[in-house]
VODRENTOR-99665 format. One record per atom (N, C-alpha, C): residue in three letters; atom name; x, y, z. Coordinates in Angstrom, 2 decimals, padded with zeros to 5 digits. Example, Ala and Ser with C-alpha at 12.3 -4.5 7.8 and 13.67 -1.06 7.14 Angstrom:
<nodes>
+-----+------+---------+---------+---------+
| res | atom |      c1 |      c2 |      c3 |
+-----+------+---------+---------+---------+
| ALA |    N |  013.19 | -005.69 |  007.80 |
| ALA |   CA |  012.30 | -004.50 |  007.80 |
| ALA |    C |  013.20 | -003.30 |  007.80 |
| SER |    N |  012.85 | -002.25 |  007.08 |
| SER |   CA |  013.67 | -001.06 |  007.14 |
| SER |    C |  012.90 |  000.03 |  007.87 |
+-----+------+---------+---------+---------+
</nodes>
This chain:
<nodes>
+-----+------+---------+---------+---------+
| res | atom |      c1 |      c2 |      c3 |
+-----+------+---------+---------+---------+
| MET |    N | -000.15 |  023.22 | -002.59 |
| MET |   CA |  000.16 |  022.62 | -001.32 |
| MET |    C |  000.64 |  023.73 | -000.38 |
| ILE |    N |  000.22 |  023.66 |  000.86 |
| ILE |   CA |  000.63 |  024.64 |  001.86 |
| ILE |    C |  001.57 |  023.94 |  002.83 |
| THR |    N |  002.71 |  024.53 |  003.03 |
| THR |   CA |  003.69 |  023.94 |  003.95 |
| THR |    C |  004.22 |  025.01 |  004.88 |
| SER |    N |  004.73 |  024.59 |  005.99 |
| SER |   CA |  005.39 |  025.54 |  006.88 |
| SER |    C |  006.89 |  025.39 |  006.71 |
| ASP |    N |  007.58 |  026.47 |  006.91 |
| ASP |   CA |  009.04 |  026.47 |  006.77 |
| ASP |    C |  009.63 |  027.09 |  008.02 |
| PRO |    N |  009.91 |  026.28 |  009.06 |
| PRO |   CA |  010.42 |  026.85 |  010.30 |
| PRO |    C |  011.76 |  027.55 |  010.17 |
| GLY |    N |  012.50 |  027.28 |  009.09 |
| GLY |   CA |  013.79 |  027.93 |  008.90 |
| GLY |    C |  013.66 |  029.42 |  008.62 |
| ASN |    N |  012.52 |  029.83 |  008.11 |
| ASN |   CA |  012.27 |  031.25 |  007.83 |
| ASN |    C |  011.19 |  031.80 |  008.74 |
| ASN |    N |  011.13 |  031.29 |  009.94 |
| ASN |   CA |  010.08 |  031.64 |  010.86 |
| ASN |    C |  010.19 |  033.10 |  011.29 |
| ILE |    N |  009.19 |  033.89 |  010.93 |
| ILE |   CA |  009.17 |  035.30 |  011.31 |
| ILE |    C |  008.14 |  035.51 |  012.40 |
| SER |    N |  006.95 |  034.93 |  012.23 |
| SER |   CA |  005.89 |  035.14 |  013.21 |
| SER |    C |  005.23 |  033.82 |  013.59 |
| GLY |    N |  005.98 |  032.76 |  013.69 |
| GLY |   CA |  005.44 |  031.49 |  014.11 |
| GLY |    C |  005.22 |  030.53 |  012.96 |
| LEU |    N |  004.90 |  031.04 |  011.78 |
| LEU |   CA |  004.66 |  030.16 |  010.65 |
| LEU |    C |  004.79 |  030.95 |  009.36 |
| VAL |    N |  005.55 |  030.42 |  008.46 |
| VAL |   CA |  005.67 |  031.01 |  007.13 |
| VAL |    C |  005.04 |  030.02 |  006.17 |
| MET |    N |  004.16 |  030.48 |  005.31 |
| MET |   CA |  003.50 |  029.58 |  004.38 |
| MET |    C |  004.13 |  029.70 |  003.01 |
| ASN |    N |  004.44 |  028.56 |  002.42 |
| ASN |   CA |  004.95 |  028.52 |  001.06 |
| ASN |    C |  003.84 |  027.96 |  000.19 |
| PHE |    N |  003.60 |  028.56 | -000.95 |
| PHE |   CA |  002.55 |  028.12 | -001.84 |
| PHE |    C |  003.15 |  027.62 | -003.13 |
| GLU |    N |  002.78 |  026.40 | -003.49 |
| GLU |   CA |  003.20 |  025.84 | -004.76 |
| GLU |    C |  001.96 |  025.74 | -005.64 |
| ILE |    N |  002.02 |  026.18 | -006.84 |
| ILE |   CA |  000.88 |  026.11 | -007.74 |
| ILE |    C |  001.11 |  024.99 | -008.74 |
| ASP |    N |  000.16 |  024.09 | -008.78 |
| ASP |   CA |  000.21 |  022.98 | -009.73 |
| ASP |    C | -000.96 |  023.16 | -010.68 |
| LYS |    N | -000.72 |  023.68 | -011.84 |
| LYS |   CA | -001.78 |  023.97 | -012.80 |
| LYS |    C | -002.30 |  022.72 | -013.50 |
| THR |    N | -001.71 |  021.56 | -013.19 |
| THR |   CA | -002.19 |  020.32 | -013.83 |
| THR |    C | -003.35 |  019.71 | -013.06 |
| LEU |    N | -003.66 |  020.21 | -011.88 |
| LEU |   CA | -004.74 |  019.64 | -011.09 |
| LEU |    C | -006.08 |  019.98 | -011.72 |
| PRO |    N | -006.98 |  019.01 | -011.83 |
| PRO |   CA | -008.30 |  019.32 | -012.39 |
| PRO |    C | -009.09 |  020.21 | -011.43 |
| ALA |    N | -009.77 |  021.18 | -011.97 |
| ALA |   CA | -010.49 |  022.16 | -011.14 |
| ALA |    C | -011.56 |  021.51 | -010.27 |
| ASN |    N | -012.17 |  020.43 | -010.74 |
| ASN |   CA | -013.23 |  019.81 | -009.95 |
| ASN |    C | -012.70 |  019.06 | -008.74 |
| ARG |    N | -011.44 |  018.94 | -008.57 |
| ARG |   CA | -010.87 |  018.24 | -007.42 |
| ARG |    C | -010.34 |  019.22 | -006.37 |
| LEU |    N | -010.45 |  020.53 | -006.63 |
| LEU |   CA | -010.05 |  021.51 | -005.63 |
| LEU |    C | -011.21 |  021.73 | -004.67 |
| VAL |    N | -010.93 |  021.72 | -003.38 |
| VAL |   CA | -011.98 |  021.88 | -002.39 |
| VAL |    C | -011.54 |  022.87 | -001.32 |
| ASN |    N | -012.51 |  023.28 | -000.54 |
| ASN |   CA | -012.26 |  024.21 |  000.56 |
| ASN |    C | -011.44 |  025.41 |  000.10 |
| ILE |    N | -011.98 |  026.14 | -000.82 |
| ILE |   CA | -011.32 |  027.32 | -001.35 |
| ILE |    C | -011.65 |  028.50 | -000.44 |
| TYR |    N | -010.62 |  029.12 |  000.09 |
| TYR |   CA | -010.78 |  030.24 |  001.01 |
| TYR |    C | -009.94 |  031.42 |  000.54 |
| PRO |    N | -010.36 |  032.63 |  000.91 |
| PRO |   CA | -009.49 |  033.77 |  000.62 |
| PRO |    C | -008.18 |  033.64 |  001.39 |
| ASN |    N | -007.11 |  034.01 |  000.76 |
| ASN |   CA | -005.80 |  033.96 |  001.39 |
| ASN |    C | -005.71 |  035.13 |  002.37 |
| PRO |    N | -005.54 |  034.87 |  003.68 |
| PRO |   CA | -005.48 |  035.96 |  004.65 |
| PRO |    C | -004.24 |  036.84 |  004.49 |
| ILE |    N | -003.21 |  036.31 |  003.83 |
| ILE |   CA | -001.99 |  037.08 |  003.63 |
| ILE |    C | -002.14 |  038.00 |  002.42 |
| ASN |    N | -002.78 |  037.51 |  001.38 |
| ASN |   CA | -003.01 |  038.29 |  000.17 |
| ASN |    C | -004.45 |  038.07 | -000.26 |
| PRO |    N | -005.39 |  038.93 |  000.18 |
| PRO |   CA | -006.82 |  038.71 | -000.06 |
| PRO |    C | -007.22 |  038.63 | -001.53 |
| SER |    N | -006.35 |  039.03 | -002.44 |
| SER |   CA | -006.71 |  038.94 | -003.85 |
| SER |    C | -006.48 |  037.53 | -004.41 |
| THR |    N | -005.94 |  036.62 | -003.58 |
| THR |   CA | -005.71 |  035.25 | -004.01 |
| THR |    C | -006.52 |  034.30 | -003.14 |
| MET |    N | -006.55 |  033.03 | -003.52 |
| MET |   CA | -007.31 |  032.02 | -002.79 |
| MET |    C | -006.38 |  030.90 | -002.33 |
| ILE |    N | -006.79 |  030.21 | -001.29 |
| ILE |   CA | -006.09 |  029.03 | -000.79 |
| ILE |    C | -007.03 |  027.84 | -001.01 |
| SER |    N | -006.50 |  026.76 | -001.51 |
| SER |   CA | -007.30 |  025.55 | -001.66 |
| SER |    C | -006.41 |  024.35 | -001.39 |
| PHE |    N | -007.00 |  023.20 | -001.25 |
| PHE |   CA | -006.20 |  022.00 | -001.18 |
| PHE |    C | -006.80 |  020.95 | -002.10 |
| TYR |    N | -006.00 |  020.02 | -002.46 |
| TYR |   CA | -006.33 |  019.04 | -003.48 |
| TYR |    C | -006.62 |  017.69 | -002.84 |
| LEU |    N | -007.74 |  017.11 | -003.22 |
| LEU |   CA | -008.07 |  015.77 | -002.77 |
| LEU |    C | -007.45 |  014.77 | -003.74 |
| THR |    N | -006.54 |  013.98 | -003.25 |
| THR |   CA | -005.79 |  013.10 | -004.14 |
| THR |    C | -006.54 |  011.82 | -004.49 |
| GLU |    N | -007.33 |  011.30 | -003.57 |
| GLU |   CA | -007.99 |  010.05 | -003.83 |
| GLU |    C | -009.42 |  010.27 | -004.32 |
| GLU |    N | -009.96 |  009.25 | -004.92 |
| GLU |   CA | -011.37 |  009.32 | -005.33 |
| GLU |    C | -012.22 |  009.28 | -004.07 |
| SER |    N | -013.50 |  009.31 | -004.25 |
| SER |   CA | -014.43 |  009.30 | -003.13 |
| SER |    C | -014.05 |  008.24 | -002.11 |
| LEU |    N | -014.06 |  008.61 | -000.86 |
| LEU |   CA | -013.71 |  007.69 |  000.22 |
| LEU |    C | -014.90 |  006.88 |  000.69 |
| VAL |    N | -016.09 |  007.19 |  000.19 |
| VAL |   CA | -017.32 |  006.58 |  000.67 |
| VAL |    C | -018.11 |  006.11 | -000.54 |
| ASP |    N | -018.72 |  004.93 | -000.41 |
| ASP |   CA | -019.57 |  004.49 | -001.52 |
| ASP |    C | -021.04 |  004.67 | -001.12 |
| ASN |    N | -021.92 |  004.55 | -002.09 |
| ASN |   CA | -023.34 |  004.79 | -001.86 |
| ASN |    C | -023.94 |  003.80 | -000.87 |
| ASP |    N | -023.41 |  002.59 | -000.80 |
| ASP |   CA | -023.92 |  001.61 |  000.17 |
| ASP |    C | -023.70 |  002.10 |  001.60 |
| GLN |    N | -022.52 |  002.69 |  001.84 |
| GLN |   CA | -022.23 |  003.21 |  003.18 |
| GLN |    C | -023.17 |  004.35 |  003.53 |
| ILE |    N | -023.40 |  005.25 |  002.58 |
| ILE |   CA | -024.31 |  006.36 |  002.84 |
| ILE |    C | -025.73 |  005.84 |  003.05 |
| GLY |    N | -026.14 |  004.84 |  002.25 |
| GLY |   CA | -027.45 |  004.24 |  002.42 |
| GLY |    C | -027.63 |  003.63 |  003.80 |
| GLN |    N | -026.60 |  002.97 |  004.28 |
| GLN |   CA | -026.66 |  002.37 |  005.62 |
| GLN |    C | -026.79 |  003.45 |  006.69 |
| LEU |    N | -026.06 |  004.53 |  006.53 |
| LEU |   CA | -026.17 |  005.64 |  007.49 |
| LEU |    C | -027.58 |  006.23 |  007.47 |
| LYS |    N | -028.17 |  006.35 |  006.29 |
| LYS |   CA | -029.53 |  006.89 |  006.20 |
| LYS |    C | -030.54 |  005.96 |  006.85 |
| ASN |    N | -030.32 |  004.65 |  006.73 |
| ASN |   CA | -031.18 |  003.69 |  007.44 |
| ASN |    C | -031.02 |  003.86 |  008.95 |
| ASN |    N | -029.77 |  004.03 |  009.40 |
| ASN |   CA | -029.52 |  004.27 |  010.83 |
| ASN |    C | -030.20 |  005.55 |  011.29 |
| LEU |    N | -030.25 |  006.54 |  010.42 |
| LEU |   CA | -030.89 |  007.81 |  010.76 |
| LEU |    C | -032.37 |  007.60 |  011.05 |
| GLU |    N | -033.04 |  006.83 |  010.21 |
| GLU |   CA | -034.47 |  006.59 |  010.42 |
| GLU |    C | -034.72 |  005.87 |  011.74 |
| VAL |    N | -033.90 |  004.88 |  012.05 |
| VAL |   CA | -034.04 |  004.15 |  013.31 |
| VAL |    C | -033.77 |  005.09 |  014.49 |
| THR |    N | -032.73 |  005.91 |  014.36 |
| THR |   CA | -032.35 |  006.83 |  015.44 |
| THR |    C | -033.43 |  007.89 |  015.67 |
| ARG |    N | -034.05 |  008.35 |  014.60 |
| ARG |   CA | -035.15 |  009.31 |  014.76 |
| ARG |    C | -036.29 |  008.73 |  015.57 |
| LEU |    N | -036.53 |  007.44 |  015.41 |
| LEU |   CA | -037.64 |  006.78 |  016.11 |
| LEU |    C | -037.31 |  006.43 |  017.55 |
| SER |    N | -036.07 |  005.98 |  017.80 |
| SER |   CA | -035.80 |  005.43 |  019.13 |
| SER |    C | -034.51 |  005.92 |  019.77 |
| GLY |    N | -033.81 |  006.82 |  019.14 |
| GLY |   CA | -032.52 |  007.25 |  019.69 |
| GLY |    C | -032.61 |  008.54 |  020.47 |
| SER |    N | -031.54 |  008.85 |  021.15 |
| SER |   CA | -031.46 |  010.10 |  021.88 |
| SER |    C | -031.06 |  011.23 |  020.93 |
| GLU |    N | -031.17 |  012.44 |  021.41 |
| GLU |   CA | -030.77 |  013.59 |  020.59 |
| GLU |    C | -029.28 |  013.53 |  020.26 |
| GLU |    N | -028.49 |  013.10 |  021.22 |
| GLU |   CA | -027.04 |  012.99 |  020.99 |
| GLU |    C | -026.73 |  011.96 |  019.90 |
| GLU |    N | -027.45 |  010.83 |  019.93 |
| GLU |   CA | -027.27 |  009.82 |  018.89 |
| GLU |    C | -027.70 |  010.34 |  017.53 |
| LEU |    N | -028.79 |  011.10 |  017.51 |
| LEU |   CA | -029.29 |  011.68 |  016.26 |
| LEU |    C | -028.25 |  012.64 |  015.68 |
| VAL |    N | -027.66 |  013.48 |  016.52 |
| VAL |   CA | -026.63 |  014.42 |  016.06 |
| VAL |    C | -025.45 |  013.64 |  015.49 |
| THR |    N | -025.04 |  012.58 |  016.16 |
| THR |   CA | -023.91 |  011.77 |  015.69 |
| THR |    C | -024.19 |  011.18 |  014.31 |
| VAL |    N | -025.38 |  010.64 |  014.12 |
| VAL |   CA | -025.72 |  010.04 |  012.82 |
| VAL |    C | -025.81 |  011.12 |  011.74 |
| LEU |    N | -026.44 |  012.25 |  012.05 |
| LEU |   CA | -026.53 |  013.34 |  011.08 |
| LEU |    C | -025.15 |  013.84 |  010.67 |
| GLU |    N | -024.26 |  014.00 |  011.65 |
| GLU |   CA | -022.90 |  014.45 |  011.35 |
| GLU |    C | -022.16 |  013.41 |  010.52 |
| SER |    N | -022.42 |  012.13 |  010.76 |
| SER |   CA | -021.78 |  011.07 |  009.97 |
| SER |    C | -022.25 |  011.11 |  008.53 |
| ILE |    N | -023.55 |  011.33 |  008.33 |
| ILE |   CA | -024.07 |  011.44 |  006.96 |
| ILE |    C | -023.49 |  012.66 |  006.27 |
| LEU |    N | -023.45 |  013.75 |  006.98 |
| LEU |   CA | -022.88 |  014.99 |  006.43 |
| LEU |    C | -021.44 |  014.75 |  005.99 |
| MET |    N | -020.63 |  014.15 |  006.86 |
| MET |   CA | -019.23 |  013.91 |  006.52 |
| MET |    C | -019.09 |  012.92 |  005.37 |
| SER |    N | -019.97 |  011.92 |  005.32 |
| SER |   CA | -019.92 |  010.95 |  004.23 |
| SER |    C | -020.21 |  011.61 |  002.89 |
| HIS |    N | -021.20 |  012.49 |  002.88 |
| HIS |   CA | -021.48 |  013.21 |  001.62 |
| HIS |    C | -020.31 |  014.11 |  001.24 |
| LEU |    N | -019.67 |  014.72 |  002.21 |
| LEU |   CA | -018.50 |  015.54 |  001.90 |
| LEU |    C | -017.38 |  014.69 |  001.33 |
| GLN |    N | -017.14 |  013.55 |  001.93 |
| GLN |   CA | -016.09 |  012.66 |  001.44 |
| GLN |    C | -016.42 |  012.08 |  000.07 |
| ALA |    N | -017.72 |  011.97 | -000.23 |
| ALA |   CA | -018.15 |  011.48 | -001.54 |
| ALA |    C | -018.24 |  012.62 | -002.55 |
| ARG |    N | -017.81 |  013.81 | -002.16 |
| ARG |   CA | -017.81 |  015.00 | -003.03 |
| ARG |    C | -019.23 |  015.41 | -003.43 |
| GLU |    N | -020.19 |  015.23 | -002.51 |
| GLU |   CA | -021.58 |  015.57 | -002.76 |
| GLU |    C | -022.04 |  016.63 | -001.77 |
| ILE |    N | -021.40 |  017.78 | -001.82 |
| ILE |   CA | -021.60 |  018.79 | -000.79 |
| ILE |    C | -023.04 |  019.31 | -000.74 |
| LEU |    N | -023.69 |  019.44 | -001.89 |
| LEU |   CA | -025.05 |  019.97 | -001.89 |
| LEU |    C | -026.04 |  019.00 | -001.24 |
| LYS |    N | -025.70 |  017.73 | -001.21 |
| LYS |   CA | -026.57 |  016.74 | -000.56 |
| LYS |    C | -026.53 |  016.85 |  000.96 |
| THR |    N | -025.63 |  017.67 |  001.49 |
| THR |   CA | -025.57 |  017.84 |  002.95 |
| THR |    C | -026.65 |  018.79 |  003.46 |
| ILE |    N | -027.26 |  019.57 |  002.58 |
| ILE |   CA | -028.18 |  020.63 |  003.02 |
| ILE |    C | -029.28 |  020.15 |  003.96 |
| PRO |    N | -030.06 |  019.10 |  003.63 |
| PRO |   CA | -031.13 |  018.73 |  004.56 |
| PRO |    C | -030.60 |  018.28 |  005.93 |
| TYR |    N | -029.44 |  017.68 |  005.96 |
| TYR |   CA | -028.87 |  017.22 |  007.23 |
| TYR |    C | -028.31 |  018.40 |  008.02 |
| ASP |    N | -027.72 |  019.36 |  007.31 |
| ASP |   CA | -027.26 |  020.59 |  007.95 |
| ASP |    C | -028.45 |  021.32 |  008.59 |
| GLU |    N | -029.52 |  021.43 |  007.83 |
| GLU |   CA | -030.69 |  022.16 |  008.33 |
| GLU |    C | -031.33 |  021.45 |  009.53 |
| GLU |    N | -031.31 |  020.12 |  009.51 |
| GLU |   CA | -031.83 |  019.39 |  010.68 |
| GLU |    C | -030.94 |  019.62 |  011.89 |
| LEU |    N | -029.63 |  019.66 |  011.68 |
| LEU |   CA | -028.72 |  019.97 |  012.79 |
| LEU |    C | -028.97 |  021.37 |  013.33 |
| VAL |    N | -029.24 |  022.33 |  012.45 |
| VAL |   CA | -029.55 |  023.69 |  012.89 |
| VAL |    C | -030.77 |  023.67 |  013.81 |
| THR |    N | -031.81 |  022.95 |  013.39 |
| THR |   CA | -033.03 |  022.85 |  014.20 |
| THR |    C | -032.73 |  022.26 |  015.57 |
| ILE |    N | -031.93 |  021.21 |  015.61 |
| ILE |   CA | -031.58 |  020.57 |  016.89 |
| ILE |    C | -030.76 |  021.51 |  017.76 |
| PHE |    N | -029.75 |  022.14 |  017.17 |
| PHE |   CA | -028.86 |  023.01 |  017.96 |
| PHE |    C | -029.56 |  024.29 |  018.42 |
| ARG |    N | -030.56 |  024.75 |  017.69 |
| ARG |   CA | -031.32 |  025.93 |  018.14 |
| ARG |    C | -032.06 |  025.62 |  019.45 |
| LYS |    N | -032.46 |  024.37 |  019.63 |
| LYS |   CA | -033.20 |  023.97 |  020.82 |
| LYS |    C | -032.28 |  023.58 |  021.98 |
| SER |    N | -031.00 |  023.38 |  021.70 |
| SER |   CA | -030.08 |  022.89 |  022.72 |
| SER |    C | -029.21 |  024.03 |  023.26 |
| SER |    N | -028.34 |  023.66 |  024.17 |
| SER |   CA | -027.41 |  024.63 |  024.74 |
| SER |    C | -026.10 |  024.68 |  023.96 |
| LYS |    N | -026.00 |  023.90 |  022.89 |
| LYS |   CA | -024.76 |  023.84 |  022.11 |
| LYS |    C | -024.72 |  024.96 |  021.08 |
| ARG |    N | -024.65 |  026.19 |  021.58 |
| ARG |   CA | -024.70 |  027.35 |  020.69 |
| ARG |    C | -023.44 |  027.49 |  019.83 |
| ASN |    N | -022.30 |  027.01 |  020.33 |
| ASN |   CA | -021.09 |  027.05 |  019.51 |
| ASN |    C | -021.22 |  026.12 |  018.31 |
| LYS |    N | -021.85 |  024.96 |  018.50 |
| LYS |   CA | -022.10 |  024.04 |  017.38 |
| LYS |    C | -023.09 |  024.66 |  016.40 |
| LEU |    N | -024.06 |  025.40 |  016.92 |
| LEU |   CA | -025.03 |  026.08 |  016.06 |
| LEU |    C | -024.32 |  027.10 |  015.18 |
| ALA |    N | -023.42 |  027.89 |  015.76 |
| ALA |   CA | -022.68 |  028.88 |  014.97 |
| ALA |    C | -021.85 |  028.19 |  013.88 |
| GLN |    N | -021.21 |  027.09 |  014.22 |
| GLN |   CA | -020.38 |  026.38 |  013.24 |
| GLN |    C | -021.22 |  025.82 |  012.09 |
| ILE |    N | -022.36 |  025.21 |  012.40 |
| ILE |   CA | -023.16 |  024.61 |  011.34 |
| ILE |    C | -023.84 |  025.69 |  010.50 |
| LEU |    N | -024.21 |  026.81 |  011.10 |
| LEU |   CA | -024.78 |  027.92 |  010.32 |
| LEU |    C | -023.75 |  028.47 |  009.35 |
| ASP |    N | -022.51 |  028.62 |  009.81 |
| ASP |   CA | -021.45 |  029.11 |  008.94 |
| ASP |    C | -021.19 |  028.10 |  007.81 |
| PHE |    N | -021.15 |  026.82 |  008.15 |
| PHE |   CA | -020.93 |  025.79 |  007.14 |
| PHE |    C | -022.06 |  025.81 |  006.12 |
| LEU |    N | -023.29 |  025.91 |  006.58 |
| LEU |   CA | -024.44 |  025.93 |  005.68 |
| LEU |    C | -024.37 |  027.15 |  004.76 |
| GLY |    N | -023.89 |  028.26 |  005.29 |
| GLY |   CA | -023.69 |  029.44 |  004.45 |
| GLY |    C | -022.68 |  029.18 |  003.35 |
| ARG |    N | -021.62 |  028.45 |  003.67 |
| ARG |   CA | -020.62 |  028.11 |  002.64 |
| ARG |    C | -021.20 |  027.15 |  001.60 |
| VAL |    N | -022.05 |  026.23 |  002.04 |
| VAL |   CA | -022.69 |  025.31 |  001.10 |
| VAL |    C | -023.57 |  026.08 |  000.13 |
| TYR |    N | -024.34 |  027.03 |  000.65 |
| TYR |   CA | -025.20 |  027.83 | -000.23 |
| TYR |    C | -024.39 |  028.75 | -001.14 |
| MET |    N | -023.18 |  029.06 | -000.74 |
| MET |   CA | -022.30 |  029.83 | -001.62 |
| MET |    C | -021.92 |  028.99 | -002.83 |
| ILE |    N | -021.74 |  027.69 | -002.62 |
| ILE |   CA | -021.38 |  026.78 | -003.70 |
| ILE |    C | -022.57 |  026.53 | -004.61 |
| LYS |    N | -023.78 |  026.57 | -004.06 |
| LYS |   CA | -024.99 |  026.20 | -004.80 |
| LYS |    C | -025.20 |  026.98 | -006.08 |
| PRO |    N | -025.05 |  028.19 | -006.36 |
| PRO |   CA | -024.91 |  029.36 | -005.50 |
| PRO |    C | -026.26 |  030.03 | -005.23 |
| ASP |    N | -026.50 |  030.27 | -003.95 |
| ASP |   CA | -027.64 |  031.06 | -003.50 |
| ASP |    C | -027.06 |  032.04 | -002.48 |
| TYR |    N | -026.56 |  033.16 | -003.00 |
| TYR |   CA | -025.79 |  034.08 | -002.17 |
| TYR |    C | -026.63 |  034.75 | -001.10 |
| ASN |    N | -027.91 |  035.02 | -001.37 |
| ASN |   CA | -028.75 |  035.63 | -000.33 |
| ASN |    C | -028.91 |  034.70 |  000.86 |
| LYS |    N | -029.17 |  033.43 |  000.59 |
| LYS |   CA | -029.29 |  032.46 |  001.68 |
| LYS |    C | -027.94 |  032.28 |  002.37 |
| SER |    N | -026.87 |  032.26 |  001.59 |
| SER |   CA | -025.53 |  032.14 |  002.13 |
| SER |    C | -025.25 |  033.27 |  003.12 |
| LEU |    N | -025.53 |  034.49 |  002.70 |
| LEU |   CA | -025.30 |  035.65 |  003.58 |
| LEU |    C | -026.16 |  035.57 |  004.84 |
| GLU |    N | -027.38 |  035.13 |  004.69 |
| GLU |   CA | -028.28 |  035.01 |  005.84 |
| GLU |    C | -027.72 |  034.06 |  006.89 |
| TYR |    N | -027.29 |  032.89 |  006.45 |
| TYR |   CA | -026.75 |  031.90 |  007.39 |
| TYR |    C | -025.44 |  032.38 |  008.01 |
| ILE |    N | -024.55 |  032.93 |  007.20 |
| ILE |   CA | -023.25 |  033.36 |  007.72 |
| ILE |    C | -023.42 |  034.54 |  008.66 |
| GLN |    N | -024.32 |  035.48 |  008.34 |
| GLN |   CA | -024.56 |  036.63 |  009.21 |
| GLN |    C | -025.10 |  036.17 |  010.57 |
| THR |    N | -026.01 |  035.21 |  010.55 |
| THR |   CA | -026.54 |  034.67 |  011.81 |
| THR |    C | -025.43 |  034.00 |  012.61 |
| ALA |    N | -024.57 |  033.25 |  011.93 |
| ALA |   CA | -023.44 |  032.61 |  012.61 |
| ALA |    C | -022.50 |  033.65 |  013.19 |
| LEU |    N | -022.27 |  034.72 |  012.45 |
| LEU |   CA | -021.39 |  035.79 |  012.92 |
| LEU |    C | -021.95 |  036.43 |  014.19 |
| GLU |    N | -023.23 |  036.75 |  014.19 |
| GLU |   CA | -023.85 |  037.35 |  015.37 |
| GLU |    C | -023.75 |  036.43 |  016.57 |
| LEU |    N | -024.00 |  035.15 |  016.35 |
| LEU |   CA | -023.94 |  034.18 |  017.43 |
| LEU |    C | -022.51 |  034.01 |  017.95 |
| SER |    N | -021.54 |  033.96 |  017.05 |
| SER |   CA | -020.14 |  033.81 |  017.49 |
| SER |    C | -019.70 |  035.03 |  018.30 |
| ARG |    N | -020.21 |  036.20 |  017.95 |
| ARG |   CA | -019.89 |  037.40 |  018.74 |
| ARG |    C | -020.53 |  037.34 |  020.11 |
| GLU |    N | -021.79 |  036.86 |  020.19 |
| GLU |   CA | -022.46 |  036.69 |  021.48 |
| GLU |    C | -021.67 |  035.73 |  022.38 |
| LEU |    N | -021.13 |  034.69 |  021.76 |
| LEU |   CA | -020.38 |  033.67 |  022.50 |
| LEU |    C | -018.93 |  034.07 |  022.77 |
| ASP |    N | -018.52 |  035.21 |  022.21 |
| ASP |   CA | -017.14 |  035.68 |  022.30 |
| ASP |    C | -016.17 |  034.63 |  021.77 |
| ASP |    N | -016.57 |  034.00 |  020.65 |
| ASP |   CA | -015.76 |  032.97 |  020.00 |
| ASP |    C | -015.00 |  033.63 |  018.85 |
| ASN |    N | -013.81 |  034.11 |  019.14 |
| ASN |   CA | -013.04 |  034.86 |  018.15 |
| ASN |    C | -012.68 |  034.03 |  016.93 |
| LYS |    N | -012.39 |  032.76 |  017.14 |
| LYS |   CA | -012.01 |  031.89 |  016.02 |
| LYS |    C | -013.18 |  031.74 |  015.05 |
| GLU |    N | -014.35 |  031.39 |  015.56 |
| GLU |   CA | -015.53 |  031.24 |  014.68 |
| GLU |    C | -015.91 |  032.58 |  014.06 |
| GLU |    N | -015.78 |  033.65 |  014.82 |
| GLU |   CA | -016.07 |  034.97 |  014.28 |
| GLU |    C | -015.18 |  035.28 |  013.08 |
| SER |    N | -013.90 |  034.93 |  013.18 |
| SER |   CA | -012.98 |  035.20 |  012.07 |
| SER |    C | -013.36 |  034.38 |  010.83 |
| TYR |    N | -013.78 |  033.12 |  011.04 |
| TYR |   CA | -014.23 |  032.30 |  009.90 |
| TYR |    C | -015.47 |  032.92 |  009.26 |
| CYS |    N | -016.39 |  033.36 |  010.10 |
| CYS |   CA | -017.62 |  033.97 |  009.58 |
| CYS |    C | -017.31 |  035.24 |  008.79 |
| LEU |    N | -016.43 |  036.07 |  009.31 |
| LEU |   CA | -016.08 |  037.29 |  008.61 |
| LEU |    C | -015.44 |  036.99 |  007.26 |
| MET |    N | -014.56 |  036.00 |  007.23 |
| MET |   CA | -013.92 |  035.60 |  005.99 |
| MET |    C | -014.96 |  035.07 |  004.99 |
| ASN |    N | -015.87 |  034.24 |  005.47 |
| ASN |   CA | -016.89 |  033.67 |  004.58 |
| ASN |    C | -017.90 |  034.72 |  004.14 |
| LEU |    N | -018.20 |  035.66 |  005.02 |
| LEU |   CA | -019.11 |  036.75 |  004.66 |
| LEU |    C | -018.49 |  037.60 |  003.56 |
| ALA |    N | -017.22 |  037.91 |  003.68 |
| ALA |   CA | -016.53 |  038.69 |  002.65 |
| ALA |    C | -016.50 |  037.94 |  001.32 |
| THR |    N | -016.27 |  036.63 |  001.39 |
| THR |   CA | -016.24 |  035.82 |  000.16 |
| THR |    C | -017.61 |  035.82 | -000.50 |
| ALA |    N | -018.66 |  035.62 |  000.27 |
| ALA |   CA | -020.02 |  035.59 | -000.30 |
| ALA |    C | -020.38 |  036.94 | -000.91 |
| LYS |    N | -020.05 |  038.03 | -000.22 |
| LYS |   CA | -020.35 |  039.36 | -000.77 |
| LYS |    C | -019.56 |  039.61 | -002.04 |
| GLY |    N | -018.31 |  039.17 | -002.04 |
| GLY |   CA | -017.49 |  039.32 | -003.24 |
| GLY |    C | -018.06 |  038.55 | -004.42 |
| LYS |    N | -018.55 |  037.34 | -004.16 |
| LYS |   CA | -019.13 |  036.53 | -005.23 |
| LYS |    C | -020.44 |  037.13 | -005.73 |
| MET |    N | -021.17 |  037.78 | -004.86 |
| MET |   CA | -022.44 |  038.42 | -005.28 |
| MET |    C | -022.18 |  039.55 | -006.27 |
| ARG |    N | -021.07 |  040.23 | -006.08 |
| ARG |   CA | -020.76 |  041.39 | -006.93 |
| ARG |    C | -020.27 |  041.00 | -008.31 |
| LYS |    N | -019.87 |  039.74 | -008.49 |
| LYS |   CA | -019.32 |  039.30 | -009.79 |
| LYS |    C | -020.42 |  039.06 | -010.79 |
+-----+------+---------+---------+---------+
</nodes>
């Protein structure tokens, strides 16, 4: 668990880390390198079971087909993002790939280049989990270049962190 402790505030936020070794490894998600100590990782624990059932995902996929036929691009993006989030909540991250890739195609054609950088970086992290490190690096590197073009320091920092993680995993 990550908490802030304002009583020991040195630079705006002090992070305290508690390690609970009883947590099952398959319930740890969003594992990132610790920016304070790069030799360690930060993760958080999902306490509840899947928040989404297959019927809900099925309904969203039906909505996707209808939206592809008669909806606007904005509606299509909304449905794709809903399916993506539903699969994440159902702990089915690899099932997000086709929807991520469709979002990439849409955002490449649109003016939403910041969204393109975010989804490319996310897709790179998904391929890191798969693991397909070459594809992961390709997506994250593209996201990094785009975030630099956009002068988006926050997204650039995420890309750099994810790029370092992917390269580190390749060497193992």
